[in-house]
C-alpha positions as a Markdown table, in Angstrom:
| # | Residue | x | y | z |
|---|---|---|---|---|
| 1 | Met | 260.8 | 165.4 | 161.2 |
| 2 | Ile | 257.3 | 166.4 | 159.9 |
| 3 | Pro | 256.5 | 170.1 | 160.2 |
| 4 | His | 253.8 | 170.7 | 162.8 |
| 5 | Gly | 251.5 | 172.7 | 160.5 |
| 6 | Val | 251.6 | 170.0 | 157.9 |
| 7 | Ala | 251.0 | 167.1 | 160.3 |
| 8 | Gln | 248.0 | 168.7 | 161.9 |
| 9 | Gly | 246.1 | 169.3 | 158.7 |
| 10 | Lys | 243.3 | 167.2 | 157.1 |
| 11 | Tyr | 244.6 | 167.6 | 153.5 |
| 12 | Val | 247.9 | 168.5 | 152.0 |
| 13 | Ser | 248.8 | 170.0 | 148.6 |
| 14 | Leu | 251.4 | 167.6 | 147.1 |
| 15 | Thr | 253.4 | 169.3 | 144.4 |
| 16 | Thr | 255.4 | 167.2 | 142.0 |
| 17 | Phe | 257.4 | 168.4 | 139.0 |
| 18 | Arg | 257.1 | 167.9 | 135.3 |
| 19 | Lys | 260.1 | 167.2 | 133.1 |
| 20 | Asp | 260.5 | 170.9 | 132.4 |
| 21 | Gly | 260.3 | 171.8 | 136.1 |
| 22 | Thr | 256.7 | 173.0 | 136.1 |
| 23 | Pro | 255.1 | 172.4 | 139.5 |
| 24 | Val | 251.8 | 170.5 | 139.6 |
| 25 | Ala | 249.9 | 170.6 | 142.9 |
| 26 | Thr | 247.3 | 168.1 | 143.9 |
| 27 | Pro | 245.2 | 168.0 | 147.1 |
| 28 | Ile | 245.4 | 164.6 | 148.8 |
| 29 | Trp | 244.6 | 162.8 | 152.0 |
| 30 | Phe | 247.5 | 161.8 | 154.2 |
| 31 | Ala | 248.5 | 160.1 | 157.4 |
| 32 | Val | 251.6 | 160.3 | 159.6 |
| 33 | Asp | 253.7 | 157.2 | 159.8 |
| 34 | Gly | 256.7 | 157.9 | 162.1 |
| 35 | Asp | 258.7 | 160.6 | 160.4 |
| 36 | Glu | 257.0 | 160.3 | 157.0 |
| 37 | Leu | 253.7 | 161.4 | 155.5 |
| 38 | Val | 251.9 | 158.6 | 153.6 |
| 39 | Met | 249.3 | 158.9 | 151.0 |
| 40 | Trp | 247.7 | 156.7 | 148.3 |
| 41 | Thr | 246.7 | 157.3 | 144.8 |
| 42 | Arg | 246.0 | 155.5 | 141.5 |
| 43 | Ala | 249.1 | 153.7 | 140.2 |
| 44 | Asp | 248.5 | 155.2 | 136.7 |
| 45 | Ser | 248.1 | 158.8 | 137.9 |
| 46 | Trp | 250.3 | 161.6 | 136.5 |
| 47 | Lys | 251.7 | 162.4 | 140.0 |
| 48 | Val | 253.0 | 158.9 | 140.2 |
| 49 | Lys | 254.6 | 159.2 | 136.8 |
| 50 | Arg | 256.2 | 162.5 | 137.8 |
| 51 | Leu | 257.4 | 161.1 | 141.1 |
| 52 | Arg | 259.1 | 158.2 | 139.4 |
| 53 | Arg | 261.1 | 160.7 | 137.4 |
| 54 | Asn | 261.8 | 163.2 | 140.1 |
| 55 | Thr | 261.6 | 162.5 | 143.9 |
| 56 | Arg | 261.5 | 166.2 | 144.8 |
| 57 | Val | 258.1 | 167.3 | 146.2 |
| 58 | Leu | 256.6 | 170.2 | 148.0 |
| 59 | Val | 253.9 | 169.8 | 150.7 |
| 60 | Ala | 251.7 | 172.4 | 152.2 |
| 61 | Pro | 248.5 | 172.2 | 154.3 |
| 62 | Cys | 245.4 | 173.0 | 152.2 |
| 63 | Asp | 241.6 | 172.6 | 152.1 |
| 64 | Val | 239.7 | 169.9 | 150.2 |
| 65 | Arg | 239.9 | 171.9 | 147.0 |
| 66 | Gly | 243.7 | 172.3 | 147.2 |
| 67 | Arg | 243.7 | 176.0 | 148.3 |
| 68 | Val | 246.7 | 176.8 | 150.4 |
| 69 | Ala | 246.2 | 179.7 | 152.8 |
| 70 | Ala | 248.1 | 182.9 | 151.9 |
| 71 | Gly | 251.5 | 183.0 | 153.5 |
| 72 | Thr | 251.6 | 179.3 | 154.2 |
| 73 | Pro | 255.1 | 178.0 | 153.2 |
| 74 | Ala | 255.5 | 174.8 | 151.3 |
| 75 | Val | 257.9 | 172.3 | 152.8 |
| 76 | Glu | 260.4 | 170.5 | 150.5 |
| 77 | Gly | 260.7 | 166.8 | 150.9 |
| 78 | Thr | 261.6 | 163.6 | 149.1 |
| 79 | Gly | 258.9 | 161.3 | 147.9 |
| 80 | Arg | 259.0 | 157.6 | 147.2 |
| 81 | Leu | 256.5 | 155.0 | 146.0 |
| 82 | Val | 255.2 | 152.3 | 148.4 |
| 83 | Glu | 253.9 | 149.2 | 146.8 |
| 84 | Asp | 252.6 | 147.6 | 150.0 |
| 85 | Leu | 249.4 | 149.4 | 150.7 |
| 86 | Ala | 248.1 | 147.5 | 153.8 |
| 87 | Arg | 249.8 | 149.9 | 156.3 |
| 88 | Val | 249.0 | 153.0 | 154.3 |
| 89 | Arg | 245.3 | 152.0 | 154.1 |
| 90 | Arg | 245.2 | 151.2 | 157.8 |
| 91 | Leu | 246.7 | 154.6 | 158.7 |
| 92 | Leu | 244.3 | 156.5 | 156.3 |
| 93 | Ala | 241.3 | 154.5 | 157.6 |
| 94 | Arg | 242.2 | 155.4 | 161.2 |
| 95 | Lys | 242.5 | 159.1 | 160.4 |
| 96 | Tyr | 239.5 | 159.5 | 158.1 |
| 97 | Ser | 237.3 | 156.7 | 159.5 |
| 98 | Trp | 233.9 | 156.7 | 157.8 |
| 99 | Gln | 235.0 | 159.1 | 155.0 |
| 100 | Phe | 237.7 | 156.7 | 154.0 |
| 101 | Trp | 235.4 | 153.7 | 154.0 |
| 102 | Leu | 232.7 | 155.6 | 152.2 |
| 103 | Ile | 235.1 | 156.1 | 149.3 |
| 104 | Asp | 237.0 | 152.8 | 149.5 |
| 105 | Val | 234.3 | 150.2 | 149.8 |
| 106 | Pro | 232.2 | 151.3 | 146.7 |
| 107 | Ala | 235.4 | 151.8 | 144.7 |
| 108 | Thr | 236.6 | 148.3 | 145.6 |
| 109 | Leu | 233.2 | 146.8 | 144.5 |
| 110 | Trp | 233.3 | 148.8 | 141.3 |
| 111 | Arg | 236.9 | 147.5 | 140.6 |
| 112 | Arg | 235.8 | 144.0 | 141.5 |
| 113 | Gly | 238.4 | 143.8 | 144.3 |
| 114 | Arg | 241.4 | 145.0 | 142.3 |
| 115 | Arg | 243.3 | 147.8 | 143.9 |
| 116 | Pro | 245.2 | 149.6 | 141.2 |
| 117 | His | 246.8 | 152.0 | 143.8 |
| 118 | Val | 250.2 | 152.8 | 145.1 |
| 119 | Gly | 251.3 | 154.5 | 148.3 |
| 120 | Ile | 253.4 | 157.6 | 148.4 |
| 121 | Ala | 255.7 | 158.3 | 151.4 |
| 122 | Val | 257.3 | 161.8 | 151.9 |
| 123 | Arg | 260.2 | 162.4 | 154.1 |
| 124 | Phe | 261.4 | 165.9 | 155.0 |
| 125 | Gly | 264.9 | 167.1 | 155.3 |
| 126 | Ala | 266.5 | 164.6 | 153.0 |
| 127 | Ala | 267.7 | 165.9 | 149.7 |
| 128 | Pro | 266.5 | 164.0 | 146.6 |
| 129 | Gln | 269.2 | 161.7 | 145.2 |
| 130 | Ser | 270.8 | 162.8 | 142.0 |
| 131 | Gly | 269.8 | 160.5 | 139.2 |
| 132 | Ala | 267.9 | 158.2 | 141.5 |
| 133 | Asn | 265.0 | 158.0 | 139.1 |
| 134 | Gly | 266.9 | 157.4 | 135.9 |
| 135 | Pro | 267.2 | 159.7 | 132.9 |
| 136 | Gly | 265.6 | 163.1 | 133.3 |
| 137 | Ala | 265.7 | 163.1 | 137.1 |
| 138 | Ala | 266.2 | 166.6 | 138.4 |
| 139 | Glu | 269.3 | 167.5 | 140.3 |
| 140 | Pro | 268.7 | 168.7 | 143.9 |
| 141 | Gly | 268.2 | 172.5 | 144.1 |
| 142 | Thr | 267.2 | 172.9 | 140.4 |
| 143 | Gly | 263.8 | 173.8 | 139.1 |
| 144 | Pro | 261.4 | 176.3 | 140.5 |
| 145 | Gly | 261.3 | 177.5 | 144.1 |
| 146 | Pro | 258.5 | 176.8 | 146.6 |
| 147 | Val | 255.0 | 177.4 | 145.3 |
| 148 | Gly | 253.1 | 179.8 | 147.4 |
């Protein structure tokens, strides 16, 4: 189940973790897809590389610059990569309408139709699977606590 405060926001701060456990937060657009949050990002971004290594993520509502309001708790979840972007793009376009198209159309023209993106889906309440991401994957419950 998606926490109400997260689902109602316009942006979320998605925190992924480096090999050494250091949290790295990034503000990102999202949409609700059933019991998951879905997002999209460049396939070669550092957050994607970190997510491939460790599926543990923290999510908190934030503003466009990634500022999380004081006292807002981060919610732990499990992230996964989604290669099929059609549904993710439809959900984001529905939520952000003209803002999404204002960014997507010129970027598509610039890339000459190529879409080097990947979707991210976050589910809450499910513990990350031990070793699910190969060598270096963090064990559930290890690493730093919630970022606040």
